DOBA-665838 format. One line per field, with one value per residue: chain; x, z, y of N, C-alpha, C in turn. Coordinates in steps of 0.001 Angstrom, whole numbers. Each point is the difference from the previous one (the first is absolute). Layout:
N
kette	A  ... .
nxx	X  ... .
nzz	Z  ... .
nyy	Y  ... .
caxx	X  ... .
cazz	Z  ... .
cayy	Y  ... .
cxx	X  ... .
czz	Z  ... .
cyy	Y  ... .
END
This chain:
346
kette	A  A  A  A  A  A  A  A  A  A  A  A  A  A  A  A  A  A  A  A  A  A  A  A  A  A  A  A  A  A  A  A  A  A  A  A  A  A  A  A  A  A  A  A  A  A  A  A  A  A  A  A  A  A  A  A  A  A  A  A  A  A  A  A  A  A  A  A  A  A  A  A  A  A  A  A  A  A  A  A  A  A  A  A  A  A  A  A  A  A  A  A  A  A  A  A  A  A  A  A  A  A  A  A  A  A  A  A  A  A  A  A  A  A  A  A  A  A  A  A  A  A  A  A  A  A  A  A  A  A  A  A  A  A  A  A  A  A  A  A  A  A  A  A  A  A  A  A  A  A  A  A  A  A  A  A  A  A  A  A  A  A  A  A  A  A  A  A  A  A  A  A  A  A  A  A  A  A  A  A  A  A  A  A  A  A  A  A  A  A  A  A  A  A  A  A  A  A  A  A  A  A  A  A  A  A  A  A  A  A  A  A  A  A  A  A  A  A  A  A  A  A  A  A  A  A  A  A  A  A  A  A  A  A  A  A  A  A  A  A  A  A  A  A  A  A  A  A  A  A  A  A  A  A  A  A  A  A  A  A  A  A  A  A  A  A  A  A  A  A  A  A  A  A  A  A  A  A  A  A  A  A  A  A  A  A  A  A  A  A  A  A  A  A  A  A  A  A  A  A  A  A  A  A  A  A  A  A  A  A  A  A  A  A  A  A  A  A  A  A  A  A  A  A  A  A  A  A  A  A  A  A  A  A  A  A  A  A  A  A  A  A  A  A  A  A .
nxx	74686  -324  815  -974  997  263  1089  420  602  -1264  102  544  -1105  493  -241  -400  -739  -444  -117  -1114  436  -805  -656  961  -485  -139  1204  392  -730  519  1189  -367  -444  1162  627  -779  194  1298  -214  -680  958  505  907  1039  792  592  965  746  771  1222  -128  1146  -906  221  194  322  -1279  429  414  -1179  104  577  376  240  619  494  161  552  594  -94  339  585  -470  355  377  966  778  814  1239  551  1092  331  768  63  830  -869  -734  -666  383  479  318  575  487  342  450  516  475  218  549  632  215  384  587  77  1340  25  957  863  1188  345  1018  795  789  -1123  -719  164  981  -976  -660  1015  356  -1297  131  1042  -343  995  39  1122  -1020  -247  853  962  -369  -203  1098  695  -501  110  1162  258  -492  635  1062  -282  -135  1082  261  -654  1039  843  1035  660  997  259  301  -1226  -315  -470  649  -695  -424  -561  -58  -1042  -747  -408  -1208  -644  248  -1133  666  709  -317  895  -788  1132  -31  696  378  -65  1143  813  437  773  895  -812  -74  1286  228  -905  509  1229  -486  -431  453  -1240  -7  203  -100  823  -926  1011  368  205  388  -1264  236  603  -1162  -386  1252  -148  -1234  420  1022  -899  -791  1061  425  -1262  -130  1148  -610  -754  -353  -1197  -324  -603  1200  233  576  -471  470  -664  783  -1062  611  -1095  -966  -1218  -682  -1225  748  548  -363  -1169  38  456  -853  -832  230  294  -518  -947  -145  95  -802  -736  47  -247  -890  -379  -191  -402  -390  -423  49  -1322  -132  -471  -1097  -104  -840  1060  699  -800  16  1312  86  -854  976  -292  1156  -646  514  -759  -986  -151  -1287  -827  -1175  -457  674  -437  -1207  114  503  -912  -928  539  133  -1257  -305  619  -349  -1234  -561  243  717  -921  991  -1043  1166  -773  990  603  837  -751  -763  -974  -541  -600  1081  688  -946  -27  1328  -101  -993  648  1100  -650  -692  1026  1151  33  -1302  412  1029  -737  -917  932  608  -1192  -247  1252 .
nzz	-9866  -645  -729  -883  -825  -1128  -427  -991  -995  -396  380  -1199  -649  72  -1295  688  -1097  -164  1316  -675  207  1036  -758  327  -1063  -561  422  -315  -1102  -117  315  -757  -845  149  -43  -1012  -418  206  -505  -992  64  206  -937  850  -827  -927  -376  -693  -583  152  -1311  -538  -114  -1086  993  322  250  1265  -547  111  1183  203  -1247  181  1124  -742  -984  888  367  -1327  174  1114  1149  339  -981  871  -504  -231  -32  -805  -290  541  -1092  1278  -123  -995  934  -382  1266  -492  -1192  569  914  -918  -728  1090  234  -1301  25  1062  -649  -1092  936  358  -105  -1147  -256  -365  561  -782  756  -1039  -80  88  -813  -831  -895  -920  1070  511  -971  24  1318  -423  704  845  -279  -312  -265  -133  1001  -489  -1202  499  715  -962  -946  798  448  -1292  -362  1063  -397  -1231  574  598  -1173  187  704  -991  831  -1053  346  -1174  -278  -130  679  -829  739  1118  -253  1184  -470  -436  537  -1257  12  1113  583  -63  683  -988  99  -576  117  599  -808  612  -1222  612  -544  968  -87  1001  -902  -919  775  273  -1291  -391  902  -365  -1240  661  -1000  -466  122  -1301  525  -1036  202  -803  1116  123  1255  392  675  -1194  -190  841  -4  -1307  31  764  -820  -977  649  257  -1266  -343  962  -394  -1114  977  -972  36  686  476  -398  573  -1199  -320  -1217  -644  -1016  -325  -846  -590  81  -263  377  -476  -963  1138  -241  -447  1060  741  -558  63  1284  314  -1171  295  1246  -413  -1015  896  888  -1032  -401  1256  281  -1264  387  936  -1028  126  750  -977  56  1119  -332  401  -612  -1032  83  225  -1024  -451  583  1194  -333  -1167  -1133  -317  -425  -477  -44  677  259  341  -1013  -798  553  -1  -1220  -398  664  -556  -1169  133  501  -970  -800  495  -1135  -627  -929  -834  -862  -774  -359  -912  -572  894  -1032  313  1066  -708  -623  -726  59  -338  -829  -381  -63  -558  -760  -189  -213  -745  -585  -133  -363  -463  -289  -408  -622  -428  -327  -482  -562  -442  -246  -472 .
nyy	-44620  -1127  768  -196  -284  616  -630  723  -634  -203  -1281  43  -327  -1231  -121  -1075  44  1230  241  217  1238  92  872  853  644  -1195  -341  1218  -127  -1216  502  1014  -906  -583  1168  339  -1254  168  1205  -532  -949  1223  -252  -81  -673  753  -848  862  -908  481  -195  -387  -982  -718  -870  1261  335  9  1142  613  -597  1198  -294  -1284  343  974  -882  -816  1142  108  -1295  475  -507  -1226  -775  -341  958  -1034  422  -934  649  1191  -117  271  -1035  -240  572  1082  -39  1144  -469  -1053  823  887  -1018  -559  1215  16  -1223  467  1120  -657  -734  1274  -74  -701  876  -932  87  -1029  337  -282  -1043  -710  -783  1037  34  -230  438  -682  -841  -322  243  -711  -1085  -55  -1300  626  822  -1284  -170  753  -454  -1204  21  610  -750  -1032  425  271  -1180  -448  688  -384  -1183  442  599  1144  448  -244  -143  -426  -826  -586  -1255  -512  1082  926  906  61  1225  -127  -1230  672  -942  47  -596  281  -1187  -683  -924  541  -1305  -807  -1057  -301  -1045  -968  -351  -1175  -398  446  1263  -375  431  -537  -1059  71  282  -894  -830  352  -59  -1074  -766  -159  -1323  -209  -1216  -80  -925  -315  -608  -1307  -105  155  -1109  -80  650  -940  -493  215  -496  -998  -83  136  -840  -773  137  -226  -894  -560  398  -459  -859  553  -1101  1057  437  -1165  -109  -1199  -197  -947  -311  -746  -804  472  -915  456  -1080  -189  -526  -349  -1266  465  779  -1012  -869  1029  284  -1257  -405  890  -433  -1253  321  673  -982  -811  921  225  -1286  93  1217  -844  -825  143  -1074  -784  732  -726  -986  -695  970  -108  -1318  99  828  -895  -636  -397  -553  -116  507  -1028  796  -1213  362  -803  603  -1201  -521  984  -95  -1315  115  894  -674  -1085  632  437  -1199  -661  997  -71  -397  1153  -623  -518  -226  -266  -508  605  675  -786  33  1067  -284  -586  1037  -919  -749  1094  348  -1267  -2  1199  -456  -1137  683  883  -997  -855  557  1238  -188  -1186  548  1009  -897  -823  1034  381  -1282  47 .
caxx	-769  807  -399  91  43  610  992  333  1133  -412  503  -816  -222  892  -523  934  395  638  867  -479  -336  -1148  399  -4  -1204  -1099  167  -286  -1459  -501  351  -950  -1238  250  34  -1381  -662  559  -666  -1410  -151  387  1391  512  1045  564  1348  544  1447  732  939  464  250  -1029  -1127  -801  -630  -32  1302  -230  -1203  -830  -905  -1107  -773  -803  -1162  -827  -677  -1222  -1025  -179  -503  464  1209  1254  758  1419  975  498  509  692  1444  429  1427  283  -940  165  -996  -851  -1073  -813  -860  -1003  -937  -880  -868  -1108  -856  -692  -1067  -999  -698  -513  805  146  1266  1160  1220  831  1339  857  1038  -556  367  925  980  -9  -203  1243  623  -991  -43  1348  619  906  -262  1048  -527  -1280  -390  -3  -1143  -1234  54  -144  -1288  -1046  59  -585  -1446  -551  87  -1100  -1259  -82  200  -577  1125  1134  1382  593  1142  442  1051  -482  -1023  245  -506  -1230  171  -1268  -895  -1355  -445  -1421  -1027  131  -1071  -1203  209  1327  1017  -390  538  1142  411  1244  -43  1204  120  461  1310  -82  320  -1214  -904  514  -238  -1428  -347  595  -754  -1398  -787  -567  736  -646  952  -331  347  -240  521  412  -944  -409  683  1342  -80  -422  1053  205  -1102  217  1120  -583  -766  936  680  -1017  -146  1271  163  -932  -1291  -1106  -587  -1300  229  709  -693  824  -777  695  -525  115  -597  -1322  -1066  -1168  -992  -973  431  1437  806  -72  839  1428  340  38  935  1402  782  265  938  1298  543  476  1194  1104  468  875  1118  960  978  659  610  -755  -454  -1413  -944  -599  -1302  217  161  -1328  -841  461  -407  -1415  -180  -139  1270  575  -173  -1094  -1386  -729  -1018  -1382  -114  283  1456  625  -274  832  1419  177  -82  1246  1071  -278  329  1428  815  -616  -154  -1028  -344  303  -126  -8  595  -958  174  1204  -194  -882  -1322  -865  -867  -1216  322  365  -1237  -630  808  -262  -1350  67  765  -737  -1328  -21  1187  189  -986  220  1210  -371  -889  803  853  -899  -422  1125 .
cazz	-1225  -1118  -1315  -1030  -1310  -1155  -782  -1310  -712  -1356  -906  -1199  -384  -1030  -562  286  -1216  -981  648  -286  1222  3  -40  1310  117  372  1392  899  69  823  1402  519  280  1173  1191  255  672  1362  786  153  920  1334  399  682  -729  -1224  -300  -1319  -4  -1068  -718  -1280  -782  -1003  480  952  -694  795  334  957  778  325  -1113  82  1214  -255  -760  910  935  -619  -147  1295  1040  1364  100  52  -1235  357  -847  660  706  -764  125  487  -269  -1347  -360  700  1079  -52  -974  497  1070  -574  -759  925  622  -934  103  1281  -135  -915  643  1281  1133  47  -612  806  -717  532  -558  34  -1028  -1173  -248  -1126  29  -1260  169  359  -1201  -753  505  119  1300  48  1054  1018  1029  363  1384  231  -688  744  1274  -205  -596  997  975  -632  -65  1337  252  -740  642  1333  -36  -1128  -623  240  -377  -12  -886  -65  -953  -1299  -524  260  1322  120  985  338  -1104  362  -777  -343  1050  1191  114  681  1445  258  -60  -628  583  -737  415  -567  -447  451  -514  1019  552  1309  -92  -407  1147  987  -517  102  1417  475  -563  401  -1203  -130  -920  -724  -326  -1188  198  -1322  -38  1267  1093  730  1291  -183  134  1347  731  -558  439  1435  63  -338  1169  1057  -420  56  1394  505  -504  707  -667  693  -683  -536  -1377  -687  -1130  -754  -962  -882  -1364  -426  -1290  330  -999  659  -862  790  45  190  -871  -1332  -5  -39  -1274  -1003  386  58  -1227  -155  1038  -367  -1144  485  816  -866  -758  899  394  -1087  72  1300  96  868  -582  -374  1108  18  660  1433  635  3  993  1330  159  368  1322  1118  260  -1211  -386  -953  409  -1237  272  268  1105  1329  71  28  1308  1007  -149  340  1460  541  -206  831  1386  76  -119  594  -1143  -122  -1421  -848  -1417  -920  -1295  -779  -1450  -382  -1138  -987  -166  -842  678  482  1211  1033  515  862  1210  803  555  1069  1112  657  496  729  851  901  1088  998  744  905  1033  916  805  868  1085  957 .
cayy	-230  -482  482  -1035  618  -662  740  -559  585  365  -1035  -189  -1384  -524  -1233  -1082  -705  891  975  1354  731  896  1418  664  831  -889  -440  1122  160  -1105  266  985  -737  -856  864  412  -1126  -91  1029  -362  -1137  427  -214  1195  727  -555  479  -337  131  697  -853  530  -1205  -188  -814  766  1118  1231  573  1092  -322  1157  315  -954  279  1198  -464  -789  902  514  -1042  -649  888  -274  -810  730  -159  71  -683  -1216  1168  1031  -227  1310  207  492  1055  1271  6  1193  -249  -1106  486  892  -834  -717  1001  200  -1190  109  993  -550  -1115  483  -450  -1466  -406  -392  -369  -1069  207  -1180  -81  -667  -1401  -52  1089  763  1436  695  566  758  1367  549  -276  -1150  -983  136  913  -632  288  1451  573  -263  717  1436  361  -240  1099  1183  -210  221  1445  615  -371  600  1451  729  695  -893  284  -1354  -194  -1382  -348  -444  911  1431  396  782  1071  660  -339  -407  -1143  36  135  -825  -986  463  140  549  -1053  -1252  -1231  -554  -1336  -520  -1391  -703  -1360  -941  363  646  1427  707  -37  958  1348  301  141  1248  1126  -103  -251  -1349  -860  -1090  -1051  -780  -1409  -571  -1357  -580  -185  1191  52  556  1452  371  723  1335  845  224  934  1299  442  382  1226  1053  428  503  1367  869  155  -647  -1141  406  437  -1083  -619  -938  -774  -947  -180  -1401  -304  -526  -67  -579  -603  -762  -1398  116  -846  591  1195  -334  -636  1052  1049  -452  223  1437  422  -577  736  1295  -200  -422  1168  764  -848  -164  1087  -56  -1332  -902  -1263  54  -91  -1327  -135  -251  1310  623  -686  422  1389  27  -603  946  677  557  1402  129  -231  -265  -993  403  954  -551  -167  1320  606  -669  340  1413  104  -563  977  1173  -325  -301  1209  1182  903  1022  79  -1159  325  -1140  348  -772  -149  -738  -879  609  -611  820  958  -660  -749  969  595  -1004  -127  1208  -152  -1007  584  1071  -372  -1270  -178  1138  71  -1060  366  1092  -545  -803  896  753  -884  -140 .
cxx	949  -563  261  -39  715  1113  298  1253  -397  501  -932  -196  935  -554  1023  505  789  1003  -411  -472  -1221  484  -109  -1264  -1194  106  -301  -1501  -625  269  -966  -1350  151  25  -1415  -768  516  -682  -1448  -197  597  1408  615  1013  362  1370  453  1492  543  988  318  442  -1204  -1210  -864  -499  183  1416  -117  -1283  -923  -965  -1197  -875  -843  -1247  -941  -770  -1344  -1119  -242  -432  689  1381  1249  851  1477  872  455  1074  308  1496  651  1452  258  -990  359  -1058  -921  -1158  -915  -978  -1111  -1041  -979  -877  -1198  -954  -825  -1159  -1106  -855  -601  712  226  1349  1057  1191  628  1352  816  1068  -510  535  1071  858  -62  -107  1297  722  -969  -14  1379  678  836  -370  1093  -454  -1303  -469  -123  -1207  -1278  -36  -266  -1397  -1167  -22  -586  -1518  -656  66  -1146  -1336  -203  91  -657  1075  1267  1306  764  1172  433  1046  -533  -1046  383  -595  -1294  216  -1319  -1052  -1362  -476  -1507  -290  347  -1131  -1132  242  1401  1129  -579  475  1123  388  1354  -220  1328  6  459  1358  -162  269  -1235  -996  419  -277  -1467  -413  538  -823  -1482  -942  -567  701  -938  1073  -498  497  -349  584  346  -1124  -353  802  1407  21  -355  1103  209  -1101  91  1123  -484  -789  926  700  -956  -108  1289  292  -1081  -1350  -1078  -535  -1406  110  624  -869  976  -894  861  -737  272  -636  -1290  -892  -1151  -1026  -978  408  1524  839  -12  916  1471  397  85  1120  1450  760  333  1068  1403  631  555  1272  1202  514  940  1264  1059  1088  797  618  -681  -292  -1464  -909  -774  -1331  162  187  -1348  -880  451  -411  -1442  -260  -103  1244  531  -474  -1160  -1350  -809  -1031  -1349  -69  352  1500  685  -196  912  1453  267  -28  1252  1140  -194  383  1500  835  -561  -269  -1044  -439  395  -272  100  562  -648  368  1306  -310  -922  -1317  -928  -1000  -1247  260  426  -1249  -718  758  -222  -1363  -3  708  -839  -1298  -16  1179  94  -1051  221  1258  -329  -893  797  853  -860  -478  1101  162 .
czz	-1126  -1308  -1036  -1368  -1022  -537  -1283  -547  -1398  -1034  -1198  -258  -1126  -484  158  -1226  -952  608  -244  1297  -207  -78  1381  197  443  1448  972  131  862  1477  606  311  1260  1287  357  715  1423  932  291  995  1375  450  442  -812  -1284  -211  -1377  -31  -1180  -636  -1357  -889  -903  527  1042  -658  697  370  1052  775  212  -1127  12  1216  -141  -800  899  977  -548  -70  1302  1041  1350  93  29  -1208  286  -1115  722  -865  -987  233  348  -369  -1338  -457  725  1096  -19  -974  488  1058  -545  -798  927  792  -896  14  1283  -77  -923  657  1348  1182  96  -504  1046  -938  711  -695  115  -1076  -1280  -180  -1071  -17  -1222  199  284  -1241  -815  413  364  1337  -60  1142  1066  1156  612  1390  252  -649  806  1290  -197  -498  928  1017  -574  -75  1350  392  -693  688  1331  18  -1234  -789  355  -493  159  -959  61  -1073  -1423  -639  301  1345  -99  1091  177  -1084  533  -949  -203  -1081  1196  16  892  1477  353  -62  -719  842  -886  633  -633  -383  319  -566  1041  589  1345  -57  -372  1142  1044  -452  167  1448  562  -444  375  -1158  -7  -1107  -641  -408  -1218  199  -1290  -140  1390  1008  667  1282  -112  191  1416  792  -495  454  1500  220  -279  1195  1109  -335  49  1420  527  -484  528  -658  746  -813  -508  -1459  -869  -1116  -744  -915  -717  -1332  -366  -1373  227  -1228  602  -1023  882  167  11  -957  -1428  -107  -137  -1330  -1130  297  -92  -1305  -242  981  -312  -1153  437  820  -863  -860  844  313  -1066  53  1302  289  1037  -746  -387  1196  -94  743  1498  761  152  1087  1422  257  447  1386  1059  180  -1197  -352  -960  685  -1282  287  316  1249  1364  214  145  1345  1064  -98  323  1511  665  -119  891  1447  167  89  738  -1041  235  -1458  -700  -1447  -842  -1344  -1059  -1456  -406  -1147  -1056  -195  -776  840  585  1301  1136  612  934  1309  932  666  1168  1228  774  642  863  944  1031  1110  1090  826  1008  1138  1045  902  943  1173  1030  840 .
cyy	-414  544  -1083  658  -842  883  -758  668  467  -981  -154  -1487  -408  -1334  -1117  -724  892  961  1440  655  884  1447  639  826  -837  -410  1131  245  -1098  257  1010  -649  -848  822  455  -1103  -174  988  -399  -1140  288  -329  1330  793  -730  618  -447  305  775  -973  596  -1166  -253  -762  700  1284  1336  444  1096  -276  1185  368  -940  280  1263  -355  -795  878  456  -1037  -759  1021  -184  -648  882  -383  223  -561  -1266  -700  1122  -195  1335  305  676  1072  1285  62  1207  -216  -1119  494  891  -795  -708  960  285  -1190  66  983  -504  -1074  382  -655  -1489  -496  -357  -205  -1193  82  -1274  82  -647  -1401  -137  1271  908  1505  751  537  856  1464  546  -195  -1276  -930  4  890  -514  402  1500  673  -177  810  1493  359  -294  1134  1284  -126  263  1472  734  -251  719  1516  609  734  -763  612  -1308  -50  -1451  -201  -183  925  1432  387  796  1041  740  -229  -441  -1097  78  -1037  -870  -1039  491  291  482  -1001  -1205  -1179  -535  -1333  -321  -1465  -665  -1418  -987  321  696  1496  818  80  1028  1429  382  222  1313  1206  -33  -244  -1412  -768  -1019  -1004  -769  -1426  -727  -1404  -484  -77  1321  156  567  1514  443  696  1424  953  279  1015  1421  558  489  1312  1188  562  612  1420  929  212  -785  -1179  312  445  -1090  -582  -910  -816  -1017  -58  -1444  -156  -784  -70  -784  -475  -752  -1455  -25  -809  525  1217  -357  -621  1021  996  -447  233  1472  467  -516  769  1355  -118  -383  1153  844  -799  -163  1061  -29  -1365  -893  -1296  130  -240  -1302  -15  -234  1309  705  -624  334  1446  121  -606  1096  849  785  1392  231  -189  -121  -1082  603  883  -560  -178  1359  677  -588  443  1466  194  -552  1000  1220  -244  -224  1276  1212  1064  1081  150  -1292  372  -1263  466  -887  -270  -667  -961  547  -713  927  795  -668  -743  921  636  -978  -134  1191  -98  -989  552  1016  -428  -1249  -194  1123  61  -1048  287  1090  -500  -792  880  834  -813  -194  1248 .
END
């Protein structure tokens, strides 16, 4: 079964002429309305990322997800991602256990390093410890998930001795995913630990990721895990509209502006229309267009990678709330049903 959902970073709207940014409070209220609609149209999950930059409204996914738990009934609620390297895994786990209880067992954690580095100095960590921080804190998070009482000692946090953890999630454990950008080391770690992986594909060709996903499958089996438990997902930048050409002409300037804002700090060349058009092709990282086009491309990716989860990243560039609501409606009522029908027929 392929799970179909949406993830966002909480990108605020930015006026293209004045540069004035939408207030974070307004954007958070809009996101809650959007999640409520996702639930109503039957999407499987929603994820929100952790960021510490002015153009993103959400610094703590668990707080927004707790609010979402109160206005939804069925949709799974996950971070995408929680920057595990620069947080306290004990507090993170307890916070998500509360989200899980508030939502009647619908919470997940997606652990990763994050797209940016602001959280490291903000919380007093050095980038020189980048690898060690992630390894140690992920292992602690998994220990918390597997034990009601924990004794633990590490390098970057005070030790725990016979410490009971309260509250516990509804079913005693939380689903924990790992977000991967494209490094073999991350894939090997996830496979060794028996954790599902979400691959963030934000550029280039889909086929470039096929060897990495195959490598993950091989490593999964070589570490003795059953393929019945195997889960793998991808995140693609996406936007949906009833009229595909209208969607791209409206979406491209926003998407370019967002990519150029990020690229300026990373010395990227300005984003070009040719890159966008290739991204929308069968082989590219974008799904922007009408339902028939979107269904075909999602099915292609699902078959190419053997996916169990597809996540449409919907707020790149800061599209306005009205268009986001329309895109969610199209995805939930016109794209998702056809994808499920096609996979069910197979």
